[in-house]
PDB file of N, CA, C and O in Angstrom:
ATOM      1  N   MET A   1      98.777  31.121 188.654  1.00  0.00           N
ATOM      2  CA  MET A   1      97.891  30.171 189.291  1.00  0.00           C
ATOM      3  C   MET A   1      98.334  28.773 188.877  1.00  0.00           C
ATOM      4  O   MET A   1      98.706  28.538 187.728  1.00  0.00           O
ATOM      5  N   TYR A   2      98.289  27.874 189.811  1.00  0.00           N
ATOM      6  CA  TYR A   2      98.786  26.536 189.559  1.00  0.00           C
ATOM      7  C   TYR A   2      97.666  25.517 189.661  1.00  0.00           C
ATOM      8  O   TYR A   2      96.721  25.674 190.435  1.00  0.00           O
ATOM      9  N   GLU A   3      97.796  24.477 188.867  1.00  0.00           N
ATOM     10  CA  GLU A   3      96.884  23.346 188.929  1.00  0.00           C
ATOM     11  C   GLU A   3      97.732  22.095 188.786  1.00  0.00           C
ATOM     12  O   GLU A   3      98.392  21.914 187.763  1.00  0.00           O
ATOM     13  N   ASN A   4      97.728  21.233 189.787  1.00  0.00           N
ATOM     14  CA  ASN A   4      98.546  20.023 189.799  1.00  0.00           C
ATOM     15  C   ASN A   4     100.027  20.338 189.623  1.00  0.00           C
ATOM     16  O   ASN A   4     100.745  19.598 188.951  1.00  0.00           O
ATOM     17  N   GLY A   5     100.486  21.436 190.224  1.00  0.00           N
ATOM     18  CA  GLY A   5     101.893  21.796 190.158  1.00  0.00           C
ATOM     19  C   GLY A   5     102.335  22.417 188.855  1.00  0.00           C
ATOM     20  O   GLY A   5     103.523  22.689 188.684  1.00  0.00           O
ATOM     21  N   LYS A   6     101.416  22.656 187.920  1.00  0.00           N
ATOM     22  CA  LYS A   6     101.754  23.253 186.634  1.00  0.00           C
ATOM     23  C   LYS A   6     101.044  24.593 186.492  1.00  0.00           C
ATOM     24  O   LYS A   6      99.947  24.785 187.017  1.00  0.00           O
ATOM     25  N   ILE A   7     101.674  25.508 185.783  1.00  0.00           N
ATOM     26  CA  ILE A   7     101.045  26.805 185.553  1.00  0.00           C
ATOM     27  C   ILE A   7      99.840  26.614 184.646  1.00  0.00           C
ATOM     28  O   ILE A   7      99.956  26.057 183.555  1.00  0.00           O
ATOM     29  N   ARG A   8      98.690  27.077 185.101  1.00  0.00           N
ATOM     30  CA  ARG A   8      97.458  26.979 184.316  1.00  0.00           C
ATOM     31  C   ARG A   8      97.187  28.282 183.582  1.00  0.00           C
ATOM     32  O   ARG A   8      96.598  28.269 182.501  1.00  0.00           O
ATOM     33  N   GLY A   9      97.596  29.380 184.138  1.00  0.00           N
ATOM     34  CA  GLY A   9      97.365  30.688 183.540  1.00  0.00           C
ATOM     35  C   GLY A   9      97.816  31.766 184.505  1.00  0.00           C
ATOM     36  O   GLY A   9      98.270  31.475 185.612  1.00  0.00           O
ATOM     37  N   VAL A  10      97.690  32.997 184.085  1.00  0.00           N
ATOM     38  CA  VAL A  10      98.093  34.143 184.887  1.00  0.00           C
ATOM     39  C   VAL A  10      96.863  35.007 185.108  1.00  0.00           C
ATOM     40  O   VAL A  10      96.141  35.323 184.163  1.00  0.00           O
ATOM     41  N   ASP A  11      96.625  35.389 186.356  1.00  0.00           N
ATOM     42  CA  ASP A  11      95.476  36.239 186.667  1.00  0.00           C
ATOM     43  C   ASP A  11      95.840  37.685 186.359  1.00  0.00           C
ATOM     44  O   ASP A  11      96.395  38.381 187.209  1.00  0.00           O
ATOM     45  N   LEU A  12      95.532  38.136 185.152  1.00  0.00           N
ATOM     46  CA  LEU A  12      95.885  39.485 184.716  1.00  0.00           C
ATOM     47  C   LEU A  12      94.909  40.546 185.208  1.00  0.00           C
ATOM     48  O   LEU A  12      95.276  41.716 185.315  1.00  0.00           O
ATOM     49  N   ILE A  13      93.688  40.163 185.505  1.00  0.00           N
ATOM     50  CA  ILE A  13      92.645  41.121 185.861  1.00  0.00           C
ATOM     51  C   ILE A  13      92.469  41.233 187.371  1.00  0.00           C
ATOM     52  O   ILE A  13      91.939  42.233 187.855  1.00  0.00           O
ATOM     53  N   GLY A  14      92.903  40.230 188.118  1.00  0.00           N
ATOM     54  CA  GLY A  14      92.787  40.259 189.568  1.00  0.00           C
ATOM     55  C   GLY A  14      91.467  39.740 190.092  1.00  0.00           C
ATOM     56  O   GLY A  14      91.068  40.060 191.212  1.00  0.00           O
ATOM     57  N   ASP A  15      90.777  38.929 189.280  1.00  0.00           N
ATOM     58  CA  ASP A  15      89.487  38.388 189.708  1.00  0.00           C
ATOM     59  C   ASP A  15      89.583  36.938 190.181  1.00  0.00           C
ATOM     60  O   ASP A  15      88.560  36.296 190.421  1.00  0.00           O
ATOM     61  N   GLY A  16      90.804  36.419 190.316  1.00  0.00           N
ATOM     62  CA  GLY A  16      90.988  35.047 190.767  1.00  0.00           C
ATOM     63  C   GLY A  16      90.829  34.007 189.679  1.00  0.00           C
ATOM     64  O   GLY A  16      90.979  32.814 189.942  1.00  0.00           O
ATOM     65  N   VAL A  17      90.529  34.431 188.467  1.00  0.00           N
ATOM     66  CA  VAL A  17      90.367  33.511 187.334  1.00  0.00           C
ATOM     67  C   VAL A  17      91.606  33.623 186.454  1.00  0.00           C
ATOM     68  O   VAL A  17      91.940  34.719 186.003  1.00  0.00           O
ATOM     69  N   PRO A  18      92.302  32.499 186.200  1.00  0.00           N
ATOM     70  CA  PRO A  18      93.501  32.579 185.370  1.00  0.00           C
ATOM     71  C   PRO A  18      93.166  32.914 183.921  1.00  0.00           C
ATOM     72  O   PRO A  18      92.185  32.421 183.365  1.00  0.00           O
ATOM     73  N   ASN A  19      93.991  33.754 183.326  1.00  0.00           N
ATOM     74  CA  ASN A  19      93.848  34.106 181.920  1.00  0.00           C
ATOM     75  C   ASN A  19      94.910  33.356 181.126  1.00  0.00           C
ATOM     76  O   ASN A  19      96.034  33.170 181.592  1.00  0.00           O
ATOM     77  N   ILE A  20      94.546  32.933 179.933  1.00  0.00           N
ATOM     78  CA  ILE A  20      95.441  32.186 179.061  1.00  0.00           C
ATOM     79  C   ILE A  20      95.900  33.102 177.935  1.00  0.00           C
ATOM     80  O   ILE A  20      95.084  33.797 177.329  1.00  0.00           O
ATOM     81  N   LEU A  21      97.196  33.108 177.651  1.00  0.00           N
ATOM     82  CA  LEU A  21      97.759  33.887 176.557  1.00  0.00           C
ATOM     83  C   LEU A  21      98.139  32.932 175.436  1.00  0.00           C
ATOM     84  O   LEU A  21      98.818  31.934 175.677  1.00  0.00           O
ATOM     85  N   THR A  22      97.711  33.226 174.211  1.00  0.00           N
ATOM     86  CA  THR A  22      98.059  32.385 173.071  1.00  0.00           C
ATOM     87  C   THR A  22      98.576  33.253 171.934  1.00  0.00           C
ATOM     88  O   THR A  22      98.211  34.422 171.808  1.00  0.00           O
ATOM     89  N   GLU A  23      99.425  32.666 171.114  1.00  0.00           N
ATOM     90  CA  GLU A  23      99.897  33.309 169.894  1.00  0.00           C
ATOM     91  C   GLU A  23      99.963  32.246 168.816  1.00  0.00           C
ATOM     92  O   GLU A  23     100.418  31.127 169.052  1.00  0.00           O
ATOM     93  N   CYS A  24      99.504  32.611 167.631  1.00  0.00           N
ATOM     94  CA  CYS A  24      99.586  31.710 166.490  1.00  0.00           C
ATOM     95  C   CYS A  24      99.843  32.553 165.250  1.00  0.00           C
ATOM     96  O   CYS A  24      99.824  33.782 165.305  1.00  0.00           O
ATOM     97  N   PHE A  25     100.081  31.880 164.137  1.00  0.00           N
ATOM     98  CA  PHE A  25     100.439  32.586 162.912  1.00  0.00           C
ATOM     99  C   PHE A  25      99.475  32.257 161.788  1.00  0.00           C
ATOM    100  O   PHE A  25      99.067  31.109 161.613  1.00  0.00           O
ATOM    101  N   SER A  26      99.119  33.289 161.028  1.00  0.00           N
ATOM    102  CA  SER A  26      98.363  33.104 159.789  1.00  0.00           C
ATOM    103  C   SER A  26      99.373  33.223 158.645  1.00  0.00           C
ATOM    104  O   SER A  26     100.579  33.206 158.891  1.00  0.00           O
ATOM    105  N   ASN A  27      98.912  33.343 157.419  1.00  0.00           N
ATOM    106  CA  ASN A  27      99.827  33.371 156.271  1.00  0.00           C
ATOM    107  C   ASN A  27     100.842  34.510 156.319  1.00  0.00           C
ATOM    108  O   ASN A  27     101.974  34.345 155.864  1.00  0.00           O
ATOM    109  N   GLU A  28     100.454  35.663 156.865  1.00  0.00           N
ATOM    110  CA  GLU A  28     101.339  36.829 156.807  1.00  0.00           C
ATOM    111  C   GLU A  28     101.494  37.571 158.126  1.00  0.00           C
ATOM    112  O   GLU A  28     102.079  38.654 158.154  1.00  0.00           O
ATOM    113  N   GLY A  29     100.979  37.007 159.231  1.00  0.00           N
ATOM    114  CA  GLY A  29     101.069  37.746 160.478  1.00  0.00           C
ATOM    115  C   GLY A  29     100.854  36.897 161.713  1.00  0.00           C
ATOM    116  O   GLY A  29     100.614  35.692 161.637  1.00  0.00           O
ATOM    117  N   SER A  30     100.948  37.563 162.858  1.00  0.00           N
ATOM    118  CA  SER A  30     100.828  36.924 164.159  1.00  0.00           C
ATOM    119  C   SER A  30      99.537  37.371 164.842  1.00  0.00           C
ATOM    120  O   SER A  30      99.193  38.552 164.818  1.00  0.00           O
ATOM    121  N   HIS A  31      98.832  36.431 165.444  1.00  0.00           N
ATOM    122  CA  HIS A  31      97.620  36.703 166.212  1.00  0.00           C
ATOM    123  C   HIS A  31      97.923  36.419 167.682  1.00  0.00           C
ATOM    124  O   HIS A  31      98.294  35.300 168.038  1.00  0.00           O
ATOM    125  N   PHE A  32      97.765  37.438 168.537  1.00  0.00           N
ATOM    126  CA  PHE A  32      97.979  37.316 169.970  1.00  0.00           C
ATOM    127  C   PHE A  32      96.633  37.477 170.654  1.00  0.00           C
ATOM    128  O   PHE A  32      95.920  38.448 170.399  1.00  0.00           O
ATOM    129  N   ASN A  33      96.277  36.537 171.519  1.00  0.00           N
ATOM    130  CA  ASN A  33      94.991  36.569 172.208  1.00  0.00           C
ATOM    131  C   ASN A  33      95.175  36.386 173.707  1.00  0.00           C
ATOM    132  O   ASN A  33      96.074  35.674 174.152  1.00  0.00           O
ATOM    133  N   ILE A  34      94.311  37.038 174.479  1.00  0.00           N
ATOM    134  CA  ILE A  34      94.186  36.779 175.912  1.00  0.00           C
ATOM    135  C   ILE A  34      92.770  36.277 176.129  1.00  0.00           C
ATOM    136  O   ILE A  34      91.800  36.910 175.712  1.00  0.00           O
ATOM    137  N   TRP A  35      92.663  35.122 176.793  1.00  0.00           N
ATOM    138  CA  TRP A  35      91.381  34.466 177.031  1.00  0.00           C
ATOM    139  C   TRP A  35      91.060  34.502 178.511  1.00  0.00           C
ATOM    140  O   TRP A  35      91.965  34.471 179.345  1.00  0.00           O
ATOM    141  N   GLY A  36      89.772  34.568 178.848  1.00  0.00           N
ATOM    142  CA  GLY A  36      89.332  34.569 180.239  1.00  0.00           C
ATOM    143  C   GLY A  36      88.013  33.844 180.374  1.00  0.00           C
ATOM    144  O   GLY A  36      87.622  33.068 179.502  1.00  0.00           O
ATOM    145  N   GLY A  37      87.335  34.102 181.472  1.00  0.00           N
ATOM    146  CA  GLY A  37      86.063  33.436 181.732  1.00  0.00           C
ATOM    147  C   GLY A  37      86.267  32.130 182.462  1.00  0.00           C
ATOM    148  O   GLY A  37      87.400  31.699 182.677  1.00  0.00           O
ATOM    149  N   ALA A  38      85.182  31.506 182.839  1.00  0.00           N
ATOM    150  CA  ALA A  38      85.230  30.282 183.643  1.00  0.00           C
ATOM    151  C   ALA A  38      86.031  29.175 182.971  1.00  0.00           C
ATOM    152  O   ALA A  38      86.767  28.458 183.649  1.00  0.00           O
ATOM    153  N   ASN A  39      85.907  29.019 181.664  1.00  0.00           N
ATOM    154  CA  ASN A  39      86.620  27.957 180.955  1.00  0.00           C
ATOM    155  C   ASN A  39      87.677  28.504 180.003  1.00  0.00           C
ATOM    156  O   ASN A  39      88.118  27.799 179.095  1.00  0.00           O
ATOM    157  N   SER A  40      88.082  29.741 180.199  1.00  0.00           N
ATOM    158  CA  SER A  40      89.055  30.419 179.335  1.00  0.00           C
ATOM    159  C   SER A  40      88.625  30.388 177.874  1.00  0.00           C
ATOM    160  O   SER A  40      89.459  30.245 176.980  1.00  0.00           O
ATOM    161  N   GLU A  41      87.328  30.522 177.632  1.00  0.00           N
ATOM    162  CA  GLU A  41      86.793  30.511 176.273  1.00  0.00           C
ATOM    163  C   GLU A  41      86.317  31.890 175.829  1.00  0.00           C
ATOM    164  O   GLU A  41      85.857  32.050 174.698  1.00  0.00           O
ATOM    165  N   GLU A  42      86.421  32.884 176.702  1.00  0.00           N
ATOM    166  CA  GLU A  42      85.971  34.233 176.385  1.00  0.00           C
ATOM    167  C   GLU A  42      87.178  35.064 175.948  1.00  0.00           C
ATOM    168  O   GLU A  42      88.120  35.251 176.719  1.00  0.00           O
ATOM    169  N   LYS A  43      87.146  35.561 174.708  1.00  0.00           N
ATOM    170  CA  LYS A  43      88.274  36.347 174.210  1.00  0.00           C
ATOM    171  C   LYS A  43      88.232  37.737 174.834  1.00  0.00           C
ATOM    172  O   LYS A  43      87.254  38.469 174.684  1.00  0.00           O
ATOM    173  N   LEU A  44      89.312  38.090 175.540  1.00  0.00           N
ATOM    174  CA  LEU A  44      89.397  39.392 176.183  1.00  0.00           C
ATOM    175  C   LEU A  44      90.152  40.396 175.326  1.00  0.00           C
ATOM    176  O   LEU A  44      89.837  41.586 175.339  1.00  0.00           O
ATOM    177  N   LEU A  45      91.141  39.926 174.583  1.00  0.00           N
ATOM    178  CA  LEU A  45      91.950  40.838 173.784  1.00  0.00           C
ATOM    179  C   LEU A  45      92.478  40.103 172.562  1.00  0.00           C
ATOM    180  O   LEU A  45      92.863  38.937 172.658  1.00  0.00           O
ATOM    181  N   HIS A  46      92.499  40.764 171.423  1.00  0.00           N
ATOM    182  CA  HIS A  46      93.071  40.216 170.192  1.00  0.00           C
ATOM    183  C   HIS A  46      93.942  41.283 169.555  1.00  0.00           C
ATOM    184  O   HIS A  46      93.521  42.429 169.398  1.00  0.00           O
ATOM    185  N   ARG A  47      95.144  40.905 169.194  1.00  0.00           N
ATOM    186  CA  ARG A  47      96.038  41.800 168.468  1.00  0.00           C
ATOM    187  C   ARG A  47      96.601  41.043 167.269  1.00  0.00           C
ATOM    188  O   ARG A  47      97.014  39.889 167.384  1.00  0.00           O
ATOM    189  N   TYR A  48      96.611  41.710 166.127  1.00  0.00           N
ATOM    190  CA  TYR A  48      97.190  41.142 164.911  1.00  0.00           C
ATOM    191  C   TYR A  48      98.368  42.003 164.501  1.00  0.00           C
ATOM    192  O   TYR A  48      98.268  43.230 164.466  1.00  0.00           O
ATOM    193  N   THR A  49      99.471  41.368 164.194  1.00  0.00           N
ATOM    194  CA  THR A  49     100.653  42.076 163.716  1.00  0.00           C
ATOM    195  C   THR A  49     101.020  41.545 162.343  1.00  0.00           C
ATOM    196  O   THR A  49     101.330  40.364 162.188  1.00  0.00           O
ATOM    197  N   TYR A  50     100.985  42.419 161.349  1.00  0.00           N
ATOM    198  CA  TYR A  50     101.380  42.054 159.992  1.00  0.00           C
ATOM    199  C   TYR A  50     102.900  41.962 159.956  1.00  0.00           C
ATOM    200  O   TYR A  50     103.587  42.898 160.367  1.00  0.00           O
ATOM    201  N   LEU A  51     103.437  40.836 159.467  1.00  0.00           N
ATOM    202  CA  LEU A  51     104.877  40.612 159.493  1.00  0.00           C
ATOM    203  C   LEU A  51     105.535  40.709 158.120  1.00  0.00           C
ATOM    204  O   LEU A  51     106.758  40.613 158.022  1.00  0.00           O
ATOM    205  N   ASP A  52     104.749  40.897 157.056  1.00  0.00           N
ATOM    206  CA  ASP A  52     105.281  41.072 155.704  1.00  0.00           C
ATOM    207  C   ASP A  52     106.206  39.934 155.284  1.00  0.00           C
ATOM    208  O   ASP A  52     107.276  40.175 154.725  1.00  0.00           O
ATOM    209  N   MET A  53     105.800  38.708 155.550  1.00  0.00           N
ATOM    210  CA  MET A  53     106.548  37.529 155.115  1.00  0.00           C
ATOM    211  C   MET A  53     105.583  36.360 155.028  1.00  0.00           C
ATOM    212  O   MET A  53     104.514  36.381 155.638  1.00  0.00           O
ATOM    213  N   ASP A  54     105.960  35.354 154.277  1.00  0.00           N
ATOM    214  CA  ASP A  54     105.149  34.145 154.184  1.00  0.00           C
ATOM    215  C   ASP A  54     105.449  33.262 155.388  1.00  0.00           C
ATOM    216  O   ASP A  54     106.606  32.963 155.682  1.00  0.00           O
ATOM    217  N   LEU A  55     104.395  32.850 156.075  1.00  0.00           N
ATOM    218  CA  LEU A  55     104.536  32.027 157.273  1.00  0.00           C
ATOM    219  C   LEU A  55     103.751  30.739 157.117  1.00  0.00           C
ATOM    220  O   LEU A  55     102.823  30.658 156.312  1.00  0.00           O
ATOM    221  N   GLU A  56     104.123  29.747 157.880  1.00  0.00           N
ATOM    222  CA  GLU A  56     103.364  28.501 157.947  1.00  0.00           C
ATOM    223  C   GLU A  56     102.220  28.726 158.934  1.00  0.00           C
ATOM    224  O   GLU A  56     102.466  28.923 160.123  1.00  0.00           O
ATOM    225  N   PRO A  57     100.971  28.699 158.459  1.00  0.00           N
ATOM    226  CA  PRO A  57      99.836  28.970 159.352  1.00  0.00           C
ATOM    227  C   PRO A  57      99.728  27.938 160.479  1.00  0.00           C
ATOM    228  O   PRO A  57      99.879  26.737 160.255  1.00  0.00           O
ATOM    229  N   SER A  58      99.466  28.428 161.687  1.00  0.00           N
ATOM    230  CA  SER A  58      99.275  27.540 162.838  1.00  0.00           C
ATOM    231  C   SER A  58      97.989  27.852 163.594  1.00  0.00           C
ATOM    232  O   SER A  58      97.672  27.182 164.577  1.00  0.00           O
ATOM    233  N   CYS A  59      97.244  28.865 163.144  1.00  0.00           N
ATOM    234  CA  CYS A  59      96.023  29.278 163.838  1.00  0.00           C
ATOM    235  C   CYS A  59      94.840  28.387 163.487  1.00  0.00           C
ATOM    236  O   CYS A  59      94.715  27.904 162.362  1.00  0.00           O
ATOM    237  N   THR A  60      93.973  28.181 164.476  1.00  0.00           N
ATOM    238  CA  THR A  60      92.663  27.611 164.197  1.00  0.00           C
ATOM    239  C   THR A  60      91.750  28.773 163.822  1.00  0.00           C
ATOM    240  O   THR A  60      92.126  29.932 163.999  1.00  0.00           O
ATOM    241  N   GLU A  61      90.592  28.492 163.323  1.00  0.00           N
ATOM    242  CA  GLU A  61      89.659  29.567 162.956  1.00  0.00           C
ATOM    243  C   GLU A  61      89.314  30.434 164.164  1.00  0.00           C
ATOM    244  O   GLU A  61      89.171  31.650 164.031  1.00  0.00           O
ATOM    245  N   ASN A  62      89.178  29.821 165.342  1.00  0.00           N
ATOM    246  CA  ASN A  62      88.831  30.578 166.543  1.00  0.00           C
ATOM    247  C   ASN A  62      89.967  31.510 166.977  1.00  0.00           C
ATOM    248  O   ASN A  62      89.710  32.596 167.496  1.00  0.00           O
ATOM    249  N   ASP A  63      91.221  31.092 166.767  1.00  0.00           N
ATOM    250  CA  ASP A  63      92.370  31.916 167.157  1.00  0.00           C
ATOM    251  C   ASP A  63      92.468  33.190 166.347  1.00  0.00           C
ATOM    252  O   ASP A  63      92.782  34.251 166.887  1.00  0.00           O
ATOM    253  N   LYS A  64      92.200  33.093 165.048  1.00  0.00           N
ATOM    254  CA  LYS A  64      92.458  34.241 164.182  1.00  0.00           C
ATOM    255  C   LYS A  64      91.232  35.084 163.879  1.00  0.00           C
ATOM    256  O   LYS A  64      91.327  36.067 163.144  1.00  0.00           O
ATOM    257  N   ILE A  65      90.088  34.719 164.429  1.00  0.00           N
ATOM    258  CA  ILE A  65      88.915  35.576 164.253  1.00  0.00           C
ATOM    259  C   ILE A  65      89.228  36.903 164.920  1.00  0.00           C
ATOM    260  O   ILE A  65      89.506  36.958 166.118  1.00  0.00           O
ATOM    261  N   SER A  66      89.181  37.950 164.151  1.00  0.00           N
ATOM    262  CA  SER A  66      89.665  39.235 164.665  1.00  0.00           C
ATOM    263  C   SER A  66      88.555  40.093 165.267  1.00  0.00           C
ATOM    264  O   SER A  66      88.608  41.321 165.203  1.00  0.00           O
ATOM    265  N   ASN A  67      87.547  39.437 165.855  1.00  0.00           N
ATOM    266  CA  ASN A  67      86.544  40.235 166.557  1.00  0.00           C
ATOM    267  C   ASN A  67      87.172  40.827 167.815  1.00  0.00           C
ATOM    268  O   ASN A  67      88.120  40.270 168.369  1.00  0.00           O
ATOM    269  N   LEU A  68      86.642  41.945 168.252  1.00  0.00           N
ATOM    270  CA  LEU A  68      87.195  42.614 169.416  1.00  0.00           C
ATOM    271  C   LEU A  68      86.900  41.839 170.689  1.00  0.00           C
ATOM    272  O   LEU A  68      85.804  41.305 170.862  1.00  0.00           O
ATOM    273  N   GLY A  69      87.876  41.782 171.573  1.00  0.00           N
ATOM    274  CA  GLY A  69      87.668  41.204 172.883  1.00  0.00           C
ATOM    275  C   GLY A  69      87.147  42.261 173.840  1.00  0.00           C
ATOM    276  O   GLY A  69      87.040  43.434 173.479  1.00  0.00           O
ATOM    277  N   LEU A  70      86.826  41.856 175.045  1.00  0.00           N
ATOM    278  CA  LEU A  70      86.262  42.780 176.026  1.00  0.00           C
ATOM    279  C   LEU A  70      87.225  43.899 176.406  1.00  0.00           C
ATOM    280  O   LEU A  70      86.783  44.987 176.773  1.00  0.00           O
ATOM    281  N   LEU A  71      88.525  43.656 176.325  1.00  0.00           N
ATOM    282  CA  LEU A  71      89.509  44.663 176.711  1.00  0.00           C
ATOM    283  C   LEU A  71      89.991  45.511 175.541  1.00  0.00           C
ATOM    284  O   LEU A  71      90.717  46.483 175.748  1.00  0.00           O
ATOM    285  N   ASP A  72      89.603  45.163 174.320  1.00  0.00           N
ATOM    286  CA  ASP A  72      90.009  45.941 173.152  1.00  0.00           C
ATOM    287  C   ASP A  72      89.313  47.293 173.157  1.00  0.00           C
ATOM    288  O   ASP A  72      88.150  47.402 173.544  1.00  0.00           O
ATOM    289  N   LEU A  73      90.029  48.313 172.726  1.00  0.00           N
ATOM    290  CA  LEU A  73      89.423  49.635 172.586  1.00  0.00           C
ATOM    291  C   LEU A  73      88.490  49.626 171.399  1.00  0.00           C
ATOM    292  O   LEU A  73      88.825  49.098 170.339  1.00  0.00           O
ATOM    293  N   LYS A  74      87.324  50.208 171.574  1.00  0.00           N
ATOM    294  CA  LYS A  74      86.332  50.193 170.508  1.00  0.00           C
ATOM    295  C   LYS A  74      86.268  51.530 169.830  1.00  0.00           C
ATOM    296  O   LYS A  74      85.484  51.714 168.899  1.00  0.00           O
TER     297      LYS A  74
END
């Protein structure tokens, strides 16, 4: 989906609302998130991968909160 000629997000669910994919790093791993909703503020999926190395953290508190998203298996 485009906004002003730039990619705004990818419609992964097929509901016409673009989803935003983000990845950031905590001290020892990677946090991958898919966001949706009207303002892309609803977390749909969160995955954490432990990388067994010291990393420079780049996550905000909201990025690395490991609560389940709507698409996560419960």
